[in-house]
N, C-alpha and C positions, 0 to 999 in steps of 0.2 A: 691784664686779662679780665679782672673783676669789672673794671670800667667798661670794657667792650661788652661784657655780658649785661650789665645794667642798661647800657645804651640800647642793646638788642631788645631787652624786655620792654623798655619805654617806647621804642619805635615800632615793634612788631606785635609783641604779645599783649601789651596793655591796651592798645586801641582795639584789638580783636576781642579781648575780654570785655571791654567797655561796650563795644557794639553788641556783643552777645547779651549783656545785661540790658542794653537798650531794647533789643528785640524782645526779650522777655517782658520788659515793661510795656512795650508796644502792644503785645498781645493781651496784656492785662486789661480788664474792664475798668480798673480804677483810673486809668489815664483818660482824660477827656477826649472825645472824638475830634474836637477842634484842634487840639495839639497834634494829634496824629496827622490830620489833614494838612496842618501847617508844615510839618516835617516833610510830608510827601510832596507838597507844592515846592518847597525849597529844593528837594532832591531833583525833581523834574526840571526846574529852572536852572539849577547848577549844571546838570548833565547836558541840557540843551545848549547852554552857553559854552561849556568846555568843548563840546563836540562841534560847535558852530554849525548846527544842523540847518540845512535849507528846509523850506516848507515841504518840498517833495520828499526829502529824506525823513523828516519828522513823521510824515503820514505813514510811511512804511516801517519805520524803526520802532515807534512807540507801541504798536500792538505786539510786536515780537518781544520787546523788552518787558512789557507788562506780563506776558506769559512767563517769561524767565523769572521775573521778580516774584510772581505768585507761587511758582514752583519752589523757589528758594525759601519763601516765607513759610510754606507748609512744612518743609524740611526743618527749618529752624524752630518752628513751634513744636513739632514732634520731639525734636532734640531737647528743647527746653523743658517740655513736660516730662520727659524721661529722666532728665537730670534732677528736676525738682522733686519728682515722686520717688526717686531712688533713696532719699534720706541719706545722703552720702556721709555715712559714719563708718569709715573703713575698718575701724577697730571692732565693730560689732558685726560686720559682714563676713561671710565665709569666703574662702579663697575663690570658690567657684562663682560666687556672686560678684566679687570684684573683677574677676577675669571676664565675666559676661559684660559688665559695665564698660570695661576697656574695649572689648571687641565691638560693642555697640557704638562706642564713640568713633572707632576707626571706620566702621561701616557707614556711619553718618557722614563722616568727612569724605569717604569715597563717593557716596551719593551726591554730595555737593560738587565734587570735581566732575562727576559724570554729567550733571546738569549743566555745569559751566562749559564743558567740552561740546555738548549737544548744541547749546545756544551760541557758542563761538562760531560754529558752522552757519547757523541761521543769521547771525549778525553780519557775517561776511557776504551773505546773499543780498543784504539790503543796504550796506554801507561800504565805503572804501576801507581797505584793511587798516589804514592809518587812523581812521576814525574809530574803528573797533579797538585799536590799541589805546586811543585816547579815552574810550569808554571805561576801560579797566582802571586807568589812572584816575579818571574823574570819580569813579566810585570810591576809590581809596581816599582821595582828597576830600570828598564829601564827608566820609566817616570821620576823618581827622577834624574837619571844620565843625561837625556836629558835636563831637566830643569836647572840642575847645569851647564851644558856646555853652555846653552843659556845665562846664567848670566855672563859667562866669556867673557872678551873682545877678539875679534879676535886676532889670533897670530900676533905678531909684532906691536900691538897697545897697547897703555896705556888706562887707564880708560877714558881719556879725548879726545881720537881720534887717528888719525894716528901719527906715529912717526915724529919727526922733520926732515926736509930735511938734507941730508948729505952735508957737505962742502968739 
């Protein structure tokens, strides 16, 4: 049972948490704009490839997807701001404050689902339903790929840091 739980955490919760952390970092001004642009370009290329979009499909899909992505980003930024500003120290918070924090989290998750449902209808207007299903899988696969790449040390570096100087 414990092994199944650990597997669940690694497959479902950990990638979600890592993506959330990535989104917080993405909204941070400390991250260079070029890095964000690179990730965005990778995401667009990955989704385009996974969906095998024709040029006509891409013309109508990307404007809808960009609106969807923008709405999700606003929601995630608001969520991250609230969580970061909450100074989550449950021991020093009143029960009412903790209860409100929990309620806000559920409300945020519900808003996310509402946006996804809304755009699911829109995606089906511009793409065949099988490609819509592939979209959701492609988004998950991209998150996994991005997290995996984030775990890898930068090129030319070992796990312990920069390569030794040349002699």
